[in-house]
N, C-alpha and C positions, 0 to 999 in steps of 0.2 A: 144423914145418909140413908137412902132407901136400902132395905135388905133384899137380897135376891134369894129365890128358892132353888132347890136342887134341879128342878126341871130347867129353869132358866140357865143355870150354870152349865149343865150338861149339853144344852143346845148351843151355848156360846163358847165352849171350851176351845174349839178350833180357832175362832177369832181371837180369843184370849192368847193362845200360843203364838199367834202371828202378830200380836200387838195391833189388832184392828179394831179395838174398842176405845171409846173415849176414856179419858183419865178417870172420871168418876166410876165408870163401869169396871175398869181395870181394878180399882181399889175395892169395889164391892165383891168382885169375883175372887180376888186375892184373899180378902177377909173370910169369905165363905169357905174357900178351899182349906184355909188354915184350921177351920173348925168342923169340917165335915169329912169323915173318913170315906164315905161312899163316893163323894164327888172327887176327892183326892185320888182314889183308885181309878176313877174314870179318866181323870187328867193324866195319870201315869200311863194308862193304856194308850191314850191319844199321843203322848210323847213318843212312845215306842213305835206306834203306827207311823208317825211322821218320820222317824229315823229310818224305818224300813223303806218307806217310799223314797226318801232322799238317797239311800244307798242304791236302790234299784235304778234310780235315774242317773246315777253316776257310773253305773256299769256299762261297759262297751258290749253291744250285742254281738252274738256269734257271727262270724264272717258269712256263713251260709244264710242266716236270717237277713243280714244287710243286703246281700245279693238278691234274695227273693223279693224283698221290699222294693228295691230299685227296679227289678224286672217288671213287677206289677205296676209301679208308678209310670214306667214308660209305656206299658200297654194301655193304661187309662188315658195318658196324654195322646196317644195315637188315635184313639176312638173319639176324641173331642173335636 
């Protein structure tokens, strides 16, 4: 199995989190993360970042914001 370096792992951590790597790549990154504190920290930050994004996407926007967006969309549609 080919070893991956820190730069490769840090560039691919997003894909790793979302299971977008091939099985061999997943195994390589998993092995690297298990033995590299720096990359493990980077991974942990990415996990937290993804959780924050997910929570933000689940929140309902303020009613005023939703109204302003709808008004603006109607204005744009009228000018097309």
